C-alpha positions in Angstrom: -0.2 0.0 0.3 1.4 3.3 -1.2 2.3 6.0 1.8 1.0 9.5 1.1 2.5 12.4 3.3 1.1 15.5 2.8 3.9 18.4 2.3 3.1 21.3 5.2 3.8 25.2 4.0 7.3 25.5 5.5 8.2 22.3 4.0 7.4 23.6 0.6 9.0 26.9 1.4 12.5 25.1 2.8 12.1 23.0 -0.7 11.7 26.3 -2.8 14.5 28.2 -0.8 17.4 25.6 -0.9 16.7 24.3 -3.9 16.6 27.9 -5.7 19.7 29.0 -4.1 21.5 25.7 -4.2 21.2 25.7 -7.9 22.1 29.2 -8.2 25.3 28.4 -6.4 25.9 25.4 -8.6 24.8 27.0 -11.3 28.2 29.5 -10.5 30.2 26.1 -10.5 29.0 24.5 -13.2 28.7 27.1 -15.6 30.1 30.5 -14.8 32.9 29.2 -13.3 34.1 27.4 -16.8 33.1 31.1 -18.2 35.0 32.8 -15.6 38.5 30.5 -16.4 37.7 30.8 -20.2 37.8 34.6 -20.6 39.9 35.1 -17.4 42.7 32.3 -17.0 43.0 30.6 -20.1 41.1 29.3 -23.0 42.1 25.7 -23.0 39.3 23.5 -22.0 41.0 20.8 -20.7 41.9 23.2 -17.2 37.8 23.5 -17.1 38.0 19.6 -17.3 40.5 19.4 -14.5 38.2 21.6 -12.7 34.9 19.9 -13.3 36.7 15.9 -12.4 38.6 17.3 -9.3 35.6 19.1 -7.9 33.2 16.1 -8.9 35.5 13.6 -7.2 35.7 15.6 -4.2 31.5 16.2 -3.9 30.9 12.5 -3.6 33.4 12.0 -1.0 31.5 14.8 0.9 28.5 13.7 0.2 29.7 9.9 1.5 31.2 11.1 4.7 28.6 13.9 5.7 25.6 11.7 4.7 27.0 9.3 7.3 27.2 12.2 9.5 23.5 13.3 9.2 22.5 9.8 9.8 25.1 9.4 12.8 23.5 12.6 14.4 19.9 12.5 13.1 19.6 15.6 11.7 20.0 17.5 8.8 18.6 20.8 9.9 22.3 21.9 11.3 24.4 21.0 8.1 21.9 22.8 5.7 21.7 26.0 7.2 25.2 26.4 8.6 26.4 24.5 5.4 24.5 27.3 2.7 26.2 30.4 4.8 29.5 28.7 4.4 29.2 27.6 0.7 28.4 31.2 0.3 31.6 32.6 2.1 33.4 29.9 -0.5 32.2 31.5 -3.7 33.1 35.3 -3.0 36.6 33.8 -3.0 36.9 33.0 -6.3 36.9 37.3 -6.8 40.8 36.9 -6.0 42.3 34.5 -8.4 43.1 36.2 -11.4 46.4 36.5 -13.2 46.9 40.0 -12.9 46.1 39.4 -9.1 48.9 36.1 -9.1 51.4 38.6 -11.5 51.2 41.0 -8.6 51.2 39.2 -5.7 53.7 36.0 -6.8 55.6 38.9 -8.7 56.0 36.3 -11.5 55.3 36.5 -15.4 52.2 35.7 -17.0 52.4 32.8 -18.2 53.3 31.3 -14.2 50.6 33.5 -13.1 47.9 31.6 -15.4 49.6 28.3 -14.1 49.0 29.8 -10.4 45.7 31.4 -11.2 44.6 27.6 -12.4 45.9 25.9 -9.7 44.4 28.1 -6.8 40.6 28.0 -8.4 41.0 24.5 -8.8 41.4 24.6 -5.0 39.0 26.9 -4.4 36.3 24.7 -6.2 37.0 22.1 -4.3 36.6 24.0 -1.1 33.5 25.6 -2.6 32.4 22.0 -3.4 32.9 20.7 -0.1 30.8 23.6 1.8 27.8 22.7 -1.2 27.9 18.8 -1.4 27.6 19.3 2.6 24.7 21.8 2.4 23.0 20.1 -0.6 24.0 16.9 -1.6 24.3 15.2 1.2 21.9 16.9 3.7 19.2 18.7 1.5 18.5 16.0 -0.3 18.3 13.2 2.3 15.8 16.2 3.9 13.9 16.4 0.7 13.5 12.4 0.7 12.8 12.3 4.5 9.5 14.6 3.8 8.3 13.5 0.3 6.6 9.8 -0.3 5.9 7.9 -3.7 2.6 10.0 -4.3 5.1 13.4 -4.8 8.3 12.4 -6.0 8.2 13.0 -9.4 6.7 16.3 -9.1 9.3 17.2 -6.7 12.0 16.0 -9.0 10.2 17.8 -11.8 10.0 21.5 -9.8 13.7 21.1 -8.2 14.4 20.6 -12.1 12.6 23.4 -13.2 14.4 25.6 -9.9 18.0 25.0 -11.5 16.6 26.5 -14.8 14.7 29.9 -13.1 18.7 29.8 -11.5 19.8 29.7 -14.9 17.7 33.0 -15.8 18.4 34.6 -12.3 22.3 34.5 -12.7 22.7 34.8 -16.6 20.3 37.4 -17.7 21.5 40.3 -15.1 25.1 39.7 -14.8 25.6 38.4 -19.2 22.7 40.5 -20.9 24.1 44.0 -19.4 27.7 42.8 -19.9 28.7 42.7 -16.1 30.7 39.8 -16.5 31.8 39.9 -20.3 35.1 40.8 -22.0 35.7 43.4 -24.3 38.0 43.3 -26.6 40.1 45.7 -28.6 43.0 45.5 -31.1 46.3 47.1 -31.3 45.1 50.4 -32.1 42.5 50.4 -29.2 39.3 49.4 -31.9 36.9 47.2 -30.3 36.7 43.9 -31.8 34.5 40.6 -31.4 37.1 38.4 -30.2 40.8 38.1 -28.6 43.6 39.5 -31.5 47.1 39.4 -31.4 48.9 42.6 -30.0 45.5 43.7 -28.6 44.1 44.2 -25.3 41.2 42.3 -23.4 39.2 44.2 -20.9 37.7 41.5 -18.5 34.1 42.3 -17.0 32.8 42.6 -12.8 33.3 39.5 -11.4 34.2 40.5 -8.4 30.5 41.7 -8.0 29.2 38.8 -9.4 30.8 36.4 -6.8 30.3 38.9 -3.8 26.9 39.2 -4.7 25.7 36.5 -5.4 27.9 34.5 -2.4 26.0 37.2 -0.1 22.1 35.8 -1.4 23.3 32.1 -0.5 24.4 33.2 3.2 21.3 34.8 3.6 18.7 31.7 2.2 21.4 29.9 5.0 19.6 32.3 7.4 16.6 31.9 6.5 16.6 28.4 6.6 17.1 29.2 10.6 13.7 29.9 10.8 12.2 27.7 8.1 13.5 24.1 8.4 13.0 21.7 10.8 14.2 17.9 10.4 11.1 15.5 10.5 9.6 14.0 13.2 10.9 10.8 14.4 14.4 11.3 12.9 16.5 10.2 15.2 20.3 9.3 16.3 22.2 6.3 14.9 24.7 5.9 17.4 25.4 2.3 16.5 26.8 3.6 13.1 30.5 2.8 12.7 33.0 4.1 9.9 32.3 0.5 7.9 29.2 2.0 7.7 30.3 4.8 5.3 30.2 2.6 2.4 27.6 0.6 3.4 25.7 1.2 -0.4 28.9 -0.3 -2.3 29.0 -3.5 -0.5 28.4 -6.4 -3.0 25.6 -8.0 -0.8 23.8 -4.6 -0.7 23.8 -4.0 -4.1 22.6 -7.5 -5.4 19.7 -6.9 -2.6 19.0 -3.5 -4.0 19.5 -4.4 -8.0 16.9 -2.3 -8.8 17.9 0.7 -7.2 21.1 0.0 -9.2 20.1 -0.1 -12.7 17.7 2.9 -11.8 21.4 4.3 -10.6 23.2 3.1 -13.7 20.5 4.4 -16.3 21.1 7.4 -14.5 24.5 7.5 -14.7 25.2 6.6 -18.7 22.3 9.5 -19.4 24.3 11.6 -17.3 27.9 11.1 -18.6 26.0 12.1 -22.2 24.7 15.5 -20.9 28.5 16.2 -19.4 29.9 15.5 -22.9 29.0 19.0 -23.9 26.8 20.8 -20.6 29.8 22.1 -19.2 31.0 23.6 -22.3 27.5 24.7 -24.2 28.1 28.4 -23.6 31.4 28.4 -24.6 30.1 26.3 -27.8 27.3 29.3 -28.4 29.5 32.2 -28.2 32.4 31.3 -29.8 31.8 28.7 -32.2 28.1 29.4 -33.2 29.1 32.8 -32.6 25.4 34.2 -31.2 27.0 37.3 -30.6 27.2 38.5 -34.2 23.5 37.9 -35.5 21.8 37.7 -32.3 22.5 41.4 -31.4 22.4 42.8 -27.4 21.0 38.9 -26.5 24.1 36.5 -27.6 23.8 33.4 -26.3 21.1 34.2 -23.9 18.8 34.1 -26.4 19.1 30.4 -27.7 19.7 29.7 -23.6 16.5 30.9 -22.7 14.2 29.0 -25.9 16.2 25.7 -24.9 16.0 25.8 -21.1 12.7 27.6 -20.7 10.9 24.8 -23.2 13.0 22.1 -21.4 12.1 23.3 -17.5 8.4 23.5 -18.6 8.2 20.4 -20.1 10.3 18.6 -17.1 7.2 19.9 -14.7 4.5 18.7 -16.8 6.3 15.4 -17.0 6.6 15.1 -13.7 3.1 16.0 -12.9 2.2 13.0 -15.8 4.5 10.6 -14.2 3.4 11.1 -10.6 0.3 9.2 -11.5 1.9 6.3 -13.1 2.9 3.8 -11.7 5.0 2.2 -14.7 7.0 5.3 -15.1 10.0 3.3 -15.9 8.5 2.3 -19.4 9.1 6.6 -20.3 12.8 5.2 -20.0 13.9 4.5 -23.6 11.5 7.0 -25.9 13.4 9.6 -23.1 16.7 8.0 -23.8 16.0 8.3 -27.9 14.9 11.8 -27.7 17.9 12.8 -26.1 20.1 10.6 -28.5 17.9 12.6 -31.6 18.4 16.0 -29.7 22.3 15.7 -29.7 22.6 14.1 -32.6 20.6 17.0 -34.8 22.9 19.3 -32.4 25.5 17.6 -34.1 24.6 18.4 -37.6 23.0 21.8 -37.1 26.3 22.9 -36.8 29.2 24.9 -38.7 31.2 21.9 -40.4 27.5 20.9 -42.4 26.1 24.7 -42.6 26.7 27.9 -43.1 26.6 29.9 -39.7 24.0 32.0 -39.4 19.6 32.3 -37.8 19.0 29.3 -39.9 21.5 27.4 -38.4 21.0 28.4 -35.1 17.3 28.0 -34.9 18.0 24.2 -35.9 20.5 23.8 -33.4 17.8 25.3 -30.5 15.1 22.4 -31.9 17.3 20.0 -31.4 18.8 20.8 -28.0 14.9 21.1 -26.9 14.3 17.7 -28.0 18.2 16.7 -25.8 16.5 18.6 -23.0 13.2 16.9 -22.7 14.7 13.4 -23.3 17.1 14.1 -20.5 14.6 15.9 -18.2 12.3 12.6 -18.8 15.4 10.3 -17.8 16.2 12.7 -14.6 12.3 13.1 -13.4 12.1 9.0 -13.9 15.2 7.8 -12.3 15.9 10.5 -10.1 12.1 9.5 -8.4 12.6 6.0 -8.7 16.4 6.1 -6.4 14.0 8.4 -3.4 11.5 5.4 -3.8 14.1 2.6 -3.3 16.1 4.4 -1.1 16.0 2.6 2.4 14.0 4.8 4.7 16.6 4.8 7.7 19.6 4.9 5.0 18.7 8.1 3.4 22.2 9.7 4.6 24.5 6.9 3.8 22.6 6.7 0.2 22.9 10.0 -0.9 26.9 9.3 -1.7 25.9 6.2 -3.8 23.7 8.9 -5.5 26.6 11.4 -5.8 29.1 8.3 -7.2 26.5 7.5 -10.6 24.9 11.0 -10.3 27.8 13.5 -10.5 31.4 11.5 -10.0 31.4 9.4 -12.6 29.4 11.4 -15.2 31.5 14.5 -14.8 35.2 12.7 -14.6 34.5 11.1 -17.7 31.9 13.0 -20.0 33.6 16.2 -19.6 37.3 14.9 -19.7 36.8 12.7 -22.7 35.3 16.0 -24.1 38.2 18.4 -22.5 40.7 15.9 -24.2 38.9 16.1 -27.8 38.6 19.7 -27.6 42.3 20.8 -26.7 43.7 19.1 -30.1 45.6 21.4 -31.9 43.0 21.6 -35.0 40.5 23.9 -32.9 43.0 26.9 -32.3 41.3 29.9 -33.9 43.5 32.3 -33.3 46.4 33.9 -30.8 45.3 36.2 -27.7 47.0 39.6 -26.9 50.6 37.7 -24.8 50.2 35.0 -27.6 48.2 32.3 -26.1 46.6 30.0 -28.3 42.6 30.2 -28.3 40.8 27.4 -28.8 37.1 27.1 -29.6 34.5 24.2 -28.8 34.2 21.7 -31.3 30.6 20.0 -32.3 31.7 16.6 -32.4 31.1 17.1 -28.3 27.3 16.4 -29.6 28.2 13.3 -31.5 29.7 11.8 -28.3 26.3 12.3 -26.3 24.6 10.9 -29.0 26.5 8.0 -28.8 26.8 7.2 -25.2 23.4 8.0 -24.2 22.3 5.2 -26.1 23.8 2.6 -24.0 21.7 3.4 -21.4 19.0 1.4 -23.0 20.7 -1.9 -21.6 19.9 -1.0 -18.1 16.7 0.5 -18.8 15.2 -2.8 -20.6 14.9 -4.5 -17.0 13.6 -2.0 -15.6 10.8 -1.4 -18.1 10.3 -5.4 -17.7 9.8 -5.0 -13.9 7.0 -5.1 -11.6 5.5 -1.4 -10.6 6.3 -2.9 -6.7 9.8 -3.5 -7.5 10.3 0.0 -8.9 8.3 1.9 -5.7 9.0 0.0 -2.9 12.9 -0.4 -0.7 14.2 -4.0 -1.7 15.0 -3.8 2.4 11.8 -3.4 3.6 10.7 -7.1 1.8 11.0 -9.8 4.8 13.1 -11.8 2.5 16.0 -8.9 2.2 15.4 -8.7 5.7 17.1 -11.5 6.6 19.2 -11.4 4.2 20.4 -7.7 5.5 20.8 -9.5 9.1 22.7 -12.0 8.0 25.0 -9.7 6.2 25.4 -7.9 9.6 26.2 -10.9 11.4 28.9 -12.0 8.5 
């Protein structure tokens, strides 16, 4: 029998506030930080890949450890509210790490300053990720699972995905549309030009304002949480948890006992690997490869981004509402996978490699990107809601680390590194900047890679499509047979 749980107004407000500002902070890390590096430090995408991979590993290890801690102490609230405050402080620190500051502070040349800035940004990103993953991935996600059930998790996942799109609008529109974080380029004679030229000059945007303002808002969200966040009644400390329980979710016996949970996670991971093949570079691609600024005056890449993610967010929440009413959510996985693959393939063909740059190509690219985004939204809504359904209710914190391995670490490491290596080939050098450093573009082949990878998810989705609905709505460890196996496993 399905459990139903009505959410209080404070719970809904908490999900909205922490979901939105968590997405704003992740938007900074997953998109704007990449843009910051590309615009102010180096155009080598391999640096972005290294940063993405390092933060993914830190995020996963942090979630494994801090998820275990929240279960052990029986509290999510303090880790959420104080974690968001520290998260905001760590965001502000990025404004310090520019090549100019490194040159002045260490009294070194430009090449060494770029290396130092890159290293410090990677370190700062890992620090930011520690606080963010503690507050959001470990505590907030466990808190959401605590306060939802099978009757509303599809809608909540869809709502959280919409908040991700809203966060992008709130961050990108004020700072990019008004040129606050944009670079301005000048040739050797001081005349404005569209991109960096050898002998010219580049004036970077006001990144200090950007980091301080958004970091401050994240701190305020944490302070507000002191008044609206409350842990679920009955959430008790589990003092008996030992360090070996940190990796409970990775034990072979646990994987075997919860096979459908891990099949869902594997499907989600493959879809996320595909998405990460291009997502970290999509803005760079739109601005530098498709050259949106030249034929969408005043808006540049913001117009296609708004169209793509606005429509996909709407589609995502509609999918969440509709799928919540069905017990056979898994049947939508394969259509979602195929749609995502076709969309990414369209993005590859609607590119400068096959068509002349212009409005027609951009419009067709947006169609393909919209299809990919809708397909990926379906995969995420189905998988993430099912993961919450199948998570053992007495081990919610510990399983957040497992979720992070499949949803964040593996996808971000595999997808971004492969694309970063491909994009750093000398064939994609488009010119040289004022210091004589190569300027790289972003190649369309990353979308072909994404299209091929996502099709592999069909392999893990087929058993889920064939499974009965109770196998995907009730945690396996609640079944008497599994409970008996678990007790034997504990004795061993």
